[in-house]
C-alpha positions in Angstrom: 100.0 110.7 129.7 101.1 107.3 131.1 97.5 106.0 131.3 96.5 102.9 133.2 98.8 100.4 131.5 101.6 98.8 133.5 105.3 99.7 133.1 107.0 97.0 131.1 110.6 98.3 131.7 112.6 101.2 133.0 116.3 102.0 132.4 118.5 105.1 132.9 120.2 106.7 129.9 123.8 107.9 130.0 122.7 111.4 131.1 120.8 110.1 134.2 117.3 110.4 132.8 115.0 107.5 133.5 113.3 106.0 130.4 110.3 103.7 130.6 107.8 101.9 128.4 104.3 100.7 129.0 102.3 97.9 127.5 100.0 100.4 125.8 102.8 101.8 123.7 103.9 104.8 125.8 107.6 105.7 125.7 108.4 108.1 128.6 111.3 110.0 130.2 111.5 111.0 133.8 114.0 113.8 134.8 115.0 112.8 138.4 116.2 116.3 139.1 112.8 118.0 138.5 110.4 115.1 138.5 109.2 116.1 135.0 107.7 113.3 132.9 107.4 113.6 129.1 106.0 110.9 126.8 105.5 109.8 123.2 102.7 107.4 122.3 103.0 104.8 119.6 99.4 104.8 118.4 97.9 101.4 117.7 101.0 99.6 118.9 101.9 97.6 122.1 105.2 97.0 123.8 106.0 93.7 125.5 109.8 93.8 125.9 112.5 95.8 127.7 114.5 98.5 126.1 118.2 99.1 125.3 120.3 102.3 125.7 123.6 103.3 124.2 126.3 105.8 125.0 125.3 108.2 122.1 121.9 108.8 123.8 120.0 106.3 121.6 117.1 104.4 123.3 115.9 101.4 121.3 112.4 100.2 121.7 110.7 97.3 119.9 106.9 97.3 119.6 104.6 94.7 118.1 105.1 96.5 114.7 108.5 98.1 114.5 111.9 98.8 116.0 112.5 102.4 117.0 115.4 104.6 117.9 114.4 107.4 120.3 116.6 110.3 121.4 115.9 113.0 124.0 115.2 116.5 122.5 116.9 118.6 125.1 117.0 121.7 122.9 113.3 121.8 122.2 110.4 120.8 124.4 112.5 118.4 126.4 110.8 115.2 125.3 111.5 111.8 123.7 111.5 111.9 119.9 111.5 109.2 117.2 114.8 109.4 115.4 113.9 106.5 113.1 111.4 103.6 112.8 112.1 100.3 111.1 109.0 98.2 110.5 109.4 94.4 110.4 107.4 91.3 109.5 105.1 90.7 112.4 103.6 87.5 111.0 100.0 86.4 111.0 99.6 85.3 114.6 100.7 85.4 118.2 102.7 82.2 118.4 102.6 80.0 121.5 105.3 81.2 123.8 105.0 84.8 122.8 103.6 87.8 124.8 102.4 89.6 121.6 102.1 89.3 117.9 105.5 90.7 117.1 109.2 90.5 118.1 109.8 88.9 121.4 113.3 90.2 121.8 114.6 93.1 123.7 117.0 95.0 121.2 120.6 93.7 121.5 123.3 96.3 120.9 126.5 95.3 119.1 129.7 97.4 119.1 130.3 101.0 120.3 128.2 103.9 119.0 131.5 105.4 117.7 131.9 102.5 115.3 130.7 102.1 111.8 127.0 102.8 111.3 126.8 104.2 114.9 127.0 100.5 116.1 124.5 97.8 115.3 121.2 96.6 116.8 119.6 93.2 116.4 116.1 91.7 117.1 114.0 88.8 115.8 110.9 89.4 113.8 107.7 87.2 113.9 107.7 86.2 110.2 105.9 83.1 108.8 106.8 80.5 108.1 110.2 81.1 109.6 111.3 83.7 112.2 114.4 85.7 111.2 117.2 87.4 113.1 117.5 91.0 111.8 120.7 93.1 112.1 120.8 96.8 111.2 122.9 99.9 111.9 121.6 101.9 114.9 123.1 105.4 114.3 121.0 108.5 114.0 121.4 108.4 110.2 118.8 105.6 110.1 118.3 101.9 110.4 120.4 100.7 107.5 119.8 96.9 107.1 122.9 94.7 107.4 121.4 91.3 107.0 118.7 88.8 108.1 118.8 85.1 108.8 115.9 82.6 109.0 116.1 80.2 112.0 114.3 77.1 113.3 111.8 74.9 111.6 108.9 76.4 109.6 105.9 77.3 111.7 107.7 76.1 114.9 109.9 79.1 115.9 109.4 81.9 118.4 111.8 83.8 120.7 110.7 85.7 123.8 114.2 86.6 125.1 117.0 88.9 124.1 119.6 87.7 121.6 123.1 87.0 122.9 125.9 89.0 121.1 129.2 87.1 120.9 132.1 88.6 119.0 129.6 90.3 116.6 127.6 87.1 116.1 124.2 86.4 117.7 122.9 83.4 119.6 119.1 82.9 119.3 116.9 80.4 121.2 113.5 78.8 120.5 110.8 79.4 123.0 107.9 78.1 120.8 105.2 76.4 122.8 105.9 77.8 126.3 102.3 78.5 127.3 101.6 78.4 131.0 97.9 77.4 131.4 95.6 78.1 134.4 96.5 76.2 137.5 99.8 74.9 136.0 101.6 75.2 139.3 98.9 73.3 141.2 98.8 70.6 138.6 102.5 70.3 138.7 102.5 70.0 142.4 100.2 67.0 141.9 102.6 65.4 139.5 101.8 66.8 136.1 104.7 67.9 133.8 105.2 71.4 132.8 104.6 72.1 129.1 107.0 70.8 126.5 108.4 73.3 124.0 110.0 73.1 120.6 113.8 72.6 120.7 116.3 74.9 119.1 119.4 77.1 119.6 121.4 78.7 116.8 124.4 81.0 116.3 124.1 83.5 113.5 127.4 84.7 112.0 127.3 88.3 110.8 129.8 89.6 108.3 129.6 93.3 108.6 131.9 93.9 105.7 129.8 92.1 103.1 126.5 92.7 104.9 125.6 89.0 105.0 124.4 86.5 107.7 124.8 82.8 107.8 124.3 80.0 110.3 127.5 79.2 112.2 125.7 76.3 113.9 122.2 75.2 114.7 121.1 72.8 117.5 117.7 71.0 117.2 117.8 69.0 120.5 118.0 71.4 123.4 114.6 72.6 124.7 114.8 76.1 126.3 111.3 77.1 127.5 112.0 80.7 128.6 115.4 81.5 130.1 117.6 84.4 129.2 120.7 82.5 128.3 124.2 83.8 128.9 127.7 83.4 127.4 130.9 83.4 129.4 133.9 84.5 127.3 136.2 83.1 129.9 134.9 79.6 129.5 133.6 79.8 126.0 130.3 78.3 127.1 126.7 79.2 126.5 124.7 78.6 129.7 121.0 77.9 129.3 118.2 76.2 131.2 116.7 73.2 129.6 113.6 71.0 130.1 113.8 67.7 128.2 110.7 65.7 127.4 109.9 62.6 129.5 110.6 60.5 126.4 114.0 62.2 125.9 114.9 61.5 129.5 113.9 57.9 129.3 115.8 57.5 126.0 118.9 59.0 127.5 118.6 56.7 130.5 119.5 59.5 132.9 120.2 58.2 136.4 119.6 61.5 138.1 115.9 61.7 137.6 112.9 59.6 138.7 111.0 57.4 136.2 108.5 60.1 135.1 110.4 63.4 135.8 109.7 67.0 135.3 113.3 67.8 135.3 115.1 71.1 134.8 118.8 71.3 133.9 121.6 73.9 133.7 123.1 73.1 130.3 126.4 74.3 128.8 127.1 74.4 125.1 130.4 75.2 123.4 129.5 78.6 121.9 131.9 78.0 119.0 130.4 74.7 117.8 127.0 74.4 119.5 128.0 71.0 121.0 126.7 70.2 124.5 129.6 70.1 127.0 127.6 69.1 130.1 124.1 69.2 131.6 123.4 69.1 135.3 120.1 68.5 137.1 118.9 71.5 139.1 115.6 70.0 140.3 112.3 68.5 139.3 108.8 69.8 139.4 107.1 73.2 138.8 109.1 75.0 141.6 112.2 74.6 139.5 110.7 76.3 136.4 112.6 79.5 135.8 109.6 81.2 134.1 111.5 83.9 132.1 114.2 84.5 134.8 117.8 84.7 133.4 120.9 82.7 134.0 123.3 85.1 135.9 127.0 84.3 136.1 128.9 85.3 139.2 132.6 86.3 139.5 133.3 83.1 141.3 132.1 81.0 138.4 128.7 80.2 140.0 125.5 80.4 138.0 122.3 81.7 139.6 118.8 81.1 138.3 115.6 82.5 139.7 112.9 79.8 139.8 109.3 79.7 140.8 110.3 78.3 144.2 113.1 80.7 144.9 116.7 81.1 143.8 119.2 78.3 143.0 123.0 78.5 142.8 125.0 76.0 140.7 128.7 75.8 141.2 131.6 73.5 140.2 132.3 70.7 142.7 
């Protein structure tokens, strides 16, 4: 049964079946050819993130308690089955900026399913005092742990967006503090700033041979409230959407914003070093808040960001 809970995400698998998850912990499969729906319920667990699907038939679901690999049992009753379950440290609280007390990351798949371990999968946990990036093998044999890496300041780290895989490494962002209160849009239209969040971006290097993780670089200045950041291998840049504090803007003496701005920037960092390459003003005020929308890169080099007030396109001059 699907119940009354809303669908959080829906994606097709490599055989054309449509998988979906709901907030109440239902994992379901729709056969488009017959209209048949079959489900599996994660009792006592909720789902607040999207899912990931690989070419071996694996469907990866993260709940507020565990990471799962599901597969479709075509030979039996024709339903989704749990291939393995990996519990993680869900911490002691729902941190500001999170949608649940658990991982905020859609599972990120690394490498082909035909590779070692059936490929790899990564998420963040919700551990206290420091959130960790977790990497494990994703094949049917089970979730063999590769490594884990704590990131961001103690008690001040949370991630509500998917990790970015780059050459086997992982880029993680800090969304701690992104809480949209009642009437935030109205107050913003009257001149109030949108909420300030904790800064932080980091690249975690993963050595799959030795099974170890380490910090390649860590940035403690860029504030990324809620965007799904993207990397371009062609430019070597990490594109993100930043929201500096008013004090930071005054200290930097930016000439492209008013005296008390609520400014939003498309910011590019060198993905190899974490150094800022450039940052361009997109707009000011609540209508330029992306509110969880991603950065999307076009073939022509343009960047597109959905914002509260519509869609913006940023391109080289």
